[in-house]
C-alpha positions as CSV (number, residue, x, y, z in Angstrom):
1,E,-22.2,8.3,-0.7
2,S,-22.2,4.7,-1.6
3,I,-19.2,3.1,-3.3
4,P,-20.8,3.1,-6.8
5,M,-21.5,6.8,-6.5
6,K,-18.1,7.7,-5.0
7,S,-16.3,5.8,-7.8
8,L,-18.5,7.0,-10.7
9,S,-16.5,8.8,-13.3
10,C,-17.9,9.8,-16.7
11,Y,-16.2,11.5,-19.7
12,N,-16.9,12.0,-23.4
13,D,-15.2,12.8,-26.7
14,Y,-17.6,15.8,-27.1
15,N,-18.7,14.3,-30.4
16,S,-20.7,11.1,-30.1
17,Q,-19.4,8.8,-27.4
18,R,-19.8,8.9,-23.6
19,T,-17.9,6.5,-21.2
20,C,-18.6,5.9,-17.5
21,T,-16.7,3.7,-15.1
22,W,-17.7,2.7,-11.6
23,M,-17.3,-0.2,-9.1
24,E,-19.3,-1.9,-6.4
25,H,-18.4,-4.3,-3.6
26,S,-18.4,-7.9,-4.9
27,E,-20.4,-9.2,-2.0
28,A,-23.0,-6.5,-2.4
29,H,-23.2,-7.2,-6.1
30,A,-23.9,-10.9,-5.3
31,L,-26.9,-9.8,-3.2
32,V,-28.3,-6.8,-5.1
33,G,-27.2,-5.5,-8.5
34,M,-27.0,-1.7,-9.2
35,I,-28.3,-0.1,-12.4
36,L,-26.8,3.2,-13.7
37,Y,-29.2,5.8,-15.2
38,Q,-28.4,9.0,-17.0
39,R,-30.6,12.0,-17.9
40,D,-29.9,15.4,-19.3
41,N,-31.6,18.7,-18.7
42,I,-33.1,18.8,-22.2
43,E,-35.0,15.5,-22.5
44,M,-35.3,15.0,-18.7
45,A,-35.8,11.2,-19.1
46,N,-33.8,8.6,-17.2
47,K,-32.0,6.2,-19.6
48,E,-30.5,3.0,-18.4
49,L,-26.9,2.7,-19.4
50,L,-25.6,-0.7,-20.7
51,C,-22.5,-1.7,-18.6
52,K,-20.0,-4.5,-19.0
53,H,-17.9,-6.1,-16.4
54,Q,-14.2,-5.2,-16.8
55,T,-12.0,-8.3,-16.5
56,E,-8.6,-8.5,-14.9
57,N,-7.1,-8.2,-18.4
58,D,-8.6,-4.7,-18.7
59,L,-7.4,-3.5,-15.4
60,H,-3.9,-2.8,-14.0
61,E,-5.1,-3.7,-10.5
62,A,-8.3,-5.6,-9.9
63,P,-8.9,-6.2,-6.2
64,D,-11.0,-9.4,-5.6
65,S,-13.4,-7.5,-3.3
66,Y,-14.7,-5.1,-6.0
67,V,-16.5,-5.5,-9.3
68,H,-15.5,-2.9,-11.9
69,W,-17.9,-1.7,-14.7
70,V,-17.5,0.3,-17.9
71,C,-20.5,1.8,-19.7
72,R,-20.5,3.3,-23.2
73,N,-23.2,4.8,-25.2
74,T,-23.7,7.1,-28.2
75,E,-24.9,10.6,-27.4
76,N,-25.5,13.7,-29.7
77,N,-26.4,16.3,-27.1
78,F,-23.2,18.3,-26.2
79,G,-22.9,21.9,-25.5
80,I,-22.5,24.5,-22.7
81,G,-25.7,24.6,-20.7
82,I,-26.3,20.9,-21.2
83,Y,-25.5,18.7,-18.2
84,D,-26.1,15.1,-17.3
85,T,-27.4,13.7,-14.0
86,Y,-26.4,10.1,-13.1
87,S,-28.1,7.9,-10.6
88,F,-28.0,4.3,-9.3
89,K,-31.0,2.2,-8.5
90,P,-30.9,-1.4,-7.0
91,N,-32.5,-4.0,-9.2
92,K,-34.7,-5.1,-6.2
93,M,-37.3,-3.2,-4.1
94,L,-35.7,-2.5,-0.7
95,Q,-38.0,-0.9,1.9
96,A,-39.9,-1.5,5.1
97,E,-42.9,0.3,6.5
98,L,-44.7,0.6,9.8
99,N,-47.7,2.5,11.2
100,V,-47.0,3.9,14.7
101,D,-49.5,4.9,17.3
102,L,-47.5,7.3,19.5
103,F,-49.2,6.8,22.8
104,Q,-49.3,3.0,22.4
105,N,-45.5,3.0,21.9
106,V,-44.3,5.1,24.8
107,Q,-40.9,4.4,26.3
108,T,-39.8,6.8,29.0
109,L,-36.3,7.4,30.1
110,P,-35.0,5.4,33.0
111,P,-35.9,6.6,36.6
112,Q,-33.3,9.0,38.2
113,N,-31.6,9.5,41.5
114,L,-31.8,5.9,42.7
115,S,-30.5,5.7,46.3
116,V,-30.6,3.4,49.2
117,S,-30.7,4.1,53.0
118,L,-30.6,2.0,56.1
119,M,-33.6,2.1,58.3
120,T,-33.6,1.7,62.1
121,S,-35.3,-1.6,61.8
122,G,-32.4,-3.0,59.8
123,D,-34.4,-2.9,56.6
124,F,-33.3,-1.0,53.5
125,L,-35.3,1.7,51.5
126,L,-34.8,2.3,47.8
127,T,-36.0,5.8,46.6
128,W,-36.0,7.4,43.1
129,K,-37.8,9.9,41.0
130,A,-39.3,9.8,37.5
131,A,-37.0,10.9,34.7
132,D,-37.0,14.4,33.3
133,G,-39.6,14.6,30.6
134,S,-41.8,11.8,32.0
135,Q,-43.1,13.6,35.2
136,G,-46.2,14.5,33.2
137,L,-47.3,10.8,33.5
138,G,-47.2,11.2,37.3
139,N,-48.6,8.3,39.1
140,A,-49.4,6.6,35.8
141,L,-46.0,5.0,35.8
142,E,-45.4,1.4,36.8
143,Y,-41.9,0.3,38.0
144,E,-40.0,-3.0,38.1
145,V,-37.3,-3.2,40.8
146,T,-34.7,-5.9,40.6
147,Y,-31.9,-6.6,43.0
148,K,-29.2,-9.3,43.5
149,R,-25.9,-10.0,45.0
150,E,-23.0,-8.6,42.9
151,W,-21.7,-11.9,41.8
152,E,-25.1,-13.2,40.6
153,S,-26.4,-12.9,37.1
154,W,-29.4,-10.5,36.5
155,E,-31.4,-13.5,35.3
156,K,-31.5,-14.8,38.9
157,A,-32.3,-11.4,40.4
158,A,-35.4,-10.9,42.5
159,S,-38.1,-8.7,40.9
160,L,-40.8,-6.5,42.4
161,L,-43.6,-4.7,40.5
162,L,-44.8,-1.4,41.9
163,S,-47.2,1.4,41.0
164,N,-48.2,4.8,42.4
165,T,-44.9,5.1,44.4
166,T,-41.3,6.1,44.0
167,R,-39.9,4.0,46.9
168,C,-39.4,0.3,47.6
169,H,-39.0,-1.4,51.1
170,L,-36.6,-4.3,51.2
171,S,-36.9,-6.4,54.3
172,H,-33.7,-7.7,55.9
173,E,-35.2,-11.1,56.2
174,D,-35.2,-11.3,52.4
175,L,-31.5,-10.4,52.1
176,V,-28.5,-12.7,52.8
177,P,-26.2,-11.4,55.5
178,G,-22.7,-10.4,54.7
179,S,-23.4,-10.0,50.9
180,S,-23.1,-7.1,48.5
181,Y,-26.3,-6.3,46.6
182,V,-27.0,-4.3,43.5
183,A,-30.4,-2.9,42.6
184,R,-31.9,-1.3,39.5
185,L,-35.3,-0.4,38.2
186,R,-37.2,0.6,35.1
187,A,-40.5,2.3,34.3
188,R,-43.4,2.0,31.9
189,P,-46.8,3.6,31.5
190,G,-49.4,2.0,33.8
191,Q,-52.6,0.3,32.5
192,A,-54.8,3.0,34.0
193,S,-53.1,5.8,32.2
194,G,-54.4,5.0,28.8
195,F,-50.8,4.9,27.5
196,S,-48.9,1.7,26.7
197,G,-45.4,0.8,25.7
198,P,-42.4,-1.2,26.8
199,Y,-40.2,-0.6,29.8
200,S,-37.6,2.1,29.8
201,E,-34.0,1.0,29.3
202,W,-31.7,-0.3,32.1
203,S,-28.1,-1.5,32.2
204,T,-28.4,-5.1,31.1
205,E,-27.9,-6.4,27.6
206,V,-29.0,-9.6,26.0
207,S,-27.9,-11.2,22.7
208,W,-29.0,-14.3,20.6
209,E,-28.8,-15.5,17.1
210,T,-31.8,-15.7,14.6
211,P,-32.0,-17.2,11.1
212,E,-31.2,-14.9,8.2
213,G,-34.1,-12.7,7.2
214,G,-33.2,-11.9,3.6
215,L,-32.2,-8.5,2.1
216,Q,-34.9,-6.3,3.4
217,P,-34.5,-3.9,6.3
218,R,-35.5,-5.8,9.4
219,N,-36.6,-5.3,13.0
220,L,-38.0,-1.8,12.3
221,R,-39.1,-0.4,15.7
222,C,-40.2,3.1,16.8
223,L,-40.5,4.3,20.4
224,F,-42.1,7.6,21.5
225,N,-40.6,9.3,24.5
226,G,-44.0,10.6,25.5
227,A,-43.0,14.2,24.8
228,D,-41.2,15.4,21.7
229,R,-39.3,12.6,20.0
230,L,-40.0,9.4,18.1
231,T,-36.9,7.2,17.8
232,C,-36.9,4.6,15.0
233,S,-34.3,1.9,14.5
234,W,-33.8,-0.9,12.0
235,E,-31.1,-3.4,10.9
236,V,-29.6,-3.9,7.5
237,K,-26.8,-6.1,6.1
238,K,-23.3,-4.6,6.3
239,A,-22.5,-5.6,2.7
240,I,-25.6,-3.9,1.3
241,I,-25.0,-0.5,2.9
242,T,-21.7,-0.2,0.9
243,S,-23.9,0.2,-2.3
244,V,-27.3,1.3,-0.9
245,V,-27.9,4.3,1.3
246,F,-31.1,3.8,3.4
247,G,-33.3,6.6,4.6
248,L,-36.2,6.9,7.0
249,F,-39.3,8.6,5.7
250,F,-42.4,9.5,7.7
251,R,-45.9,11.1,7.6
252,A,-47.4,12.6,10.7
253,T,-50.9,12.2,9.3
254,R,-52.3,10.6,6.1
255,A,-52.8,14.1,4.6
256,S,-49.3,15.4,5.5
257,A,-46.4,15.4,3.0
258,E,-43.8,12.8,3.4
259,E,-40.6,14.0,5.1
260,E,-37.1,12.5,5.5
261,C,-35.6,12.0,8.9
262,S,-32.0,13.2,9.4
263,P,-29.4,12.4,10.4
264,V,-29.3,8.6,10.3
265,H,-26.9,7.1,12.9
266,E,-25.2,3.7,12.5
267,K,-23.9,1.1,14.9
268,A,-22.3,-2.2,14.0
269,L,-23.5,-5.4,15.7
270,T,-20.7,-7.6,17.0
271,H,-20.0,-10.9,15.3
272,I,-23.0,-10.7,12.9
273,P,-23.2,-9.2,9.4
274,Y,-25.8,-6.5,10.4
275,V,-25.7,-2.9,11.5
276,V,-28.3,-0.9,13.4
277,Q,-29.4,2.3,11.8
278,S,-31.6,4.8,13.7
279,C,-33.0,8.3,13.4
280,E,-35.0,10.6,15.7
281,I,-38.2,12.2,14.4
282,P,-39.2,15.4,16.2
283,V,-42.8,15.4,17.4
284,S,-45.0,18.4,17.9
285,N,-48.7,18.8,18.7
286,S,-49.0,15.1,19.7
287,S,-52.2,13.6,20.8
288,R,-53.6,10.2,21.6
289,Q,-54.9,10.0,18.1
290,S,-51.4,10.6,16.6
291,R,-50.3,7.9,14.2
292,Y,-47.1,8.1,12.3
293,H,-46.4,6.2,9.1
294,V,-42.7,5.4,8.8
295,S,-40.8,3.8,5.9
296,V,-37.2,2.7,5.5
297,R,-36.1,2.4,1.9
298,A,-33.2,2.8,-0.4
299,K,-32.5,6.4,-1.3
300,M,-31.9,7.5,-4.9
301,E,-28.4,9.0,-5.2
302,E,-27.5,11.4,-8.0
303,K,-24.4,13.0,-9.3
304,V,-24.3,15.9,-11.8
305,I,-21.5,15.8,-14.4
306,E,-21.2,18.6,-16.9
307,A,-20.0,17.2,-20.3
308,Y,-18.0,20.3,-21.4
309,K,-15.9,20.1,-18.2
310,N,-15.1,16.4,-18.6
311,I,-13.6,16.1,-22.1
312,K,-11.0,13.4,-22.7
313,V,-9.5,14.1,-26.1
314,L,-8.6,11.1,-28.3
315,P,-4.9,10.7,-29.2
316,P,-3.6,12.5,-32.3
317,A,-3.5,10.2,-35.4
318,N,-1.1,9.7,-38.3
319,V,2.0,10.9,-36.5
320,S,4.9,11.4,-38.8
321,V,8.4,12.8,-38.8
322,T,10.2,14.3,-41.8
323,V,13.6,16.0,-42.2
324,T,13.6,19.6,-43.5
325,E,16.2,21.2,-45.8
326,S,17.7,22.9,-42.8
327,Q,18.3,19.4,-41.2
328,E,15.6,19.9,-38.6
329,Y,12.9,17.4,-37.8
330,E,9.3,18.3,-38.5
331,L,6.7,16.4,-36.5
332,R,3.1,16.4,-38.0
333,W,-0.2,14.8,-36.9
334,I,-3.9,14.9,-37.4
335,K,-5.9,16.2,-34.4
336,H,-9.0,14.8,-32.9
337,T,-12.2,16.4,-34.4
338,F,-14.7,17.9,-31.9
339,Q,-18.3,18.4,-32.7
340,Y,-17.7,22.1,-32.5
341,G,-14.8,23.7,-34.5
342,F,-14.3,26.6,-32.2
343,I,-12.9,24.4,-29.4
344,K,-9.1,24.7,-29.3
345,Q,-6.7,22.0,-28.4
346,R,-3.3,22.1,-26.8
347,Y,-0.5,19.5,-27.2
348,Q,2.4,18.2,-25.3
349,V,5.3,16.4,-27.2
350,E,7.9,14.2,-25.5
351,Y,11.1,13.1,-27.2
352,W,14.3,11.5,-26.1
353,K,17.3,9.6,-27.3
354,N,16.8,5.9,-27.7
355,N,17.1,4.0,-24.3
356,Q,17.6,7.3,-22.5
357,Y,14.1,7.9,-21.2
358,G,15.4,9.6,-18.1
359,K,16.4,12.6,-20.2
360,V,13.0,13.4,-21.7
361,S,12.4,16.7,-23.4
362,L,8.9,18.2,-23.1
363,R,7.4,20.8,-25.4
364,K,4.0,22.4,-25.6
365,C,2.3,23.7,-28.7
366,R,-1.2,24.7,-29.9
367,S,-1.2,23.5,-33.6
368,P,-0.7,20.1,-35.2
369,G,3.0,20.7,-36.1
370,F,6.3,20.9,-34.3
371,L,10.0,21.5,-35.3
372,F,13.0,20.5,-33.3
373,A,16.7,20.3,-33.9
374,G,18.5,16.9,-34.1
375,Q,21.3,14.9,-35.6
376,M,20.8,12.5,-38.5
377,G,21.3,8.8,-37.7
378,R,19.9,8.8,-34.2
379,T,16.7,7.0,-33.2
380,V,14.4,9.4,-31.3
381,P,11.1,7.8,-29.9
382,L,8.1,10.2,-29.7
383,T,5.1,10.1,-27.6
384,F,2.1,12.5,-26.9
385,I,0.5,13.5,-23.6
């Protein structure tokens, strides 16, 4: 759940007033504001709640990193069987879409069992096999082999492009004597296969900085493993995901119903305010005509709060104390009025000698009246819980 949904709390006086409180991260609020909606199971219409920013004077503790909200509205529908559903919606459209041709976006797994052996000629032979799951492409795979001395960077490595083979011959004349070498390779569908897509992964990483791209999900990419899985990833601002939960939605065909991909994984990017989210879509009955439509957008979060289980009674009014003929104190008050008279209320009374709060006496009662013994001339503060 997002921070607004986790922090959402709603209560009512079961008569005419509903109050909700929630908070959001201040940085997220500066980028995208959230709107709170409420609907009940009678009218089934979403109503926007009017919320005001709570100032530091209204709060005992107001961390600078959060914005606190209080929302009040008048409501007449209360009763058992009536419940309210609350939801948040960003005030801006946040989504990204992409059409994916499966067999034009194939990325196989890296080749396996890479090994090297010394030949009698003094040359070296690299051998490998296609990764599990991609053997069906057979000789349709192309390979890029790179090799270098251990202390060199991969940018300076030698590169060889090969096809229709799972071995590479390295002549000793092309190698520096007395040096340690490292080799690696990657694969991709060949041009003659009718498939296309990027190279498979290998061990290097590269990073660079680009200008900010706004609030929308960015760099949405989907890669098909050629068998049974379409993996999609995208980037979103770290601050936004504290308030907005993003989901990946897809259609296998134009006529098929939209589905949601689950679960969504998340990985923070180092030193930049973005995280990478990803999800794997299972693929069945794929063909070369398969085209997936995928969409990343903000999900609608909802929380059901039942009014009759969240009643906060207003304090008793007109509290008074009188002395009876038997020299007892009689405490009286006027109770809060519910919309329904059959709802009973219980009371707790605290009393103590003046400046001796550590010796509080607590009593419970069910009606607006309470008798207790005392001595005349003493000041006894009273409070209700």
